C-alpha positions in Angstrom: 30.3 22.3 0.7 27.8 22.2 3.5 24.2 21.5 2.5 20.9 22.0 4.3 18.1 19.8 2.9 14.4 20.3 3.5 11.8 17.8 2.6 8.1 18.8 2.4 6.7 15.8 0.5 5.2 12.8 2.2 6.3 9.2 1.9 4.1 8.5 -1.1 5.5 11.4 -3.1 8.4 10.7 -5.5 10.2 13.8 -4.1 10.9 11.8 -0.9 13.0 9.3 -2.8 14.6 12.1 -4.9 15.6 13.9 -1.8 17.2 10.7 -0.4 19.0 10.1 -3.6 20.3 13.7 -3.6 21.4 13.4 0.0 23.3 10.2 -0.7 25.0 11.8 -3.7 26.0 14.8 -1.6 27.8 12.6 0.9 29.3 10.4 -1.9 30.7 13.5 -3.5 32.6 14.4 -0.3 30.3 17.2 0.8 28.5 17.6 4.2 24.9 17.7 5.2 24.6 20.1 8.1 20.9 19.5 8.7 17.9 17.6 7.2 14.6 19.3 8.0 11.3 17.4 7.5 8.2 19.6 7.2 4.5 19.3 6.3 3.7 15.8 5.2 7.4 14.7 5.3 7.0 14.4 9.1 5.2 11.1 8.4 8.6 9.6 7.5 9.5 9.8 11.2 6.6 7.6 12.2 7.5 4.1 13.4 4.0 2.9 12.7 3.9 2.8 9.0 4.0 -0.6 7.3 4.7 -1.0 3.6 3.6 -3.9 1.5 6.4 -6.4 1.0 6.7 -5.6 -2.7 7.1 -1.8 -2.2 10.1 0.1 -1.1 10.0 1.4 2.5 11.2 5.1 2.1 10.7 5.8 5.8 13.0 2.9 6.7 15.5 4.0 4.0 15.6 7.5 5.4 16.1 6.2 9.0 18.9 3.9 7.9 20.7 6.6 5.9 20.4 9.1 8.8 21.7 6.6 11.4 24.5 5.4 9.1 25.9 8.9 8.6 24.9 10.3 12.0 23.0 13.2 10.5 21.0 15.9 12.2 17.4 15.0 11.2 14.9 17.6 12.5 11.2 17.1 12.3 9.1 20.2 12.5 7.3 19.8 15.8 4.2 21.9 14.8 3.7 19.9 11.6 4.4 16.6 13.5 1.9 17.3 16.3 -0.8 18.2 13.8 -0.3 14.9 12.1 0.0 12.7 15.2 3.7 12.2 15.2 4.9 12.3 18.8 8.1 11.4 20.6 8.0 10.2 24.3 8.2 13.8 25.7 5.4 15.1 23.5 3.2 12.0 24.2 3.5 12.7 27.9 3.0 16.4 27.5 -0.2 16.0 25.5 -1.4 13.0 27.6 -1.3 10.6 24.7 -1.0 6.8 25.2 2.1 6.3 23.1 4.9 7.8 21.1 5.4 6.9 17.5 8.8 8.4 16.7 12.3 8.2 18.3 16.0 8.6 17.4 17.4 9.4 14.9 14.5 11.9 14.5 14.4 15.0 16.7 11.2 17.1 17.1 12.1 20.8 17.1 11.0 24.1 15.7 11.3 25.9 12.4 14.1 27.9 14.0 16.3 24.9 13.4 15.7 25.3 9.6 16.5 29.1 9.9 19.7 28.2 11.7 20.7 25.7 9.0 20.1 28.4 6.4 22.5 30.7 8.1 25.3 28.2 8.4 25.1 26.2 5.1 26.6 27.0 1.7 23.6 25.6 -0.2 19.9 24.9 0.8 17.8 22.6 -1.3 14.1 21.9 -0.8 12.2 18.9 -2.2 8.4 18.8 -2.5 5.7 21.4 -3.0 
């Protein structure tokens, strides 16, 4: 079965961990994840600038490691990202900002990527409100 997973909740929301646990279970069960889509506050997971206290889990790092390990398509909504100051190199140059704060495995792209995923998946699951 091919899944599309959207995450709307930010890093502090328990839904971010639940979504990661679900994604891990999907792959462990032999299914496929066609696309991960990060929207609204979930775009903060793509930032390379967040630092967690040593005694707390780093959900952004956990997501990045998971995505890289499984070579998954991880799309960050560009409109939501720009509003929240999440920029890759191209967008930092485009908007004349001094630095980028996201890079691979994250890809900034539009909401059309989520629509495309919905058309090609067997199941779509959204986490967060």
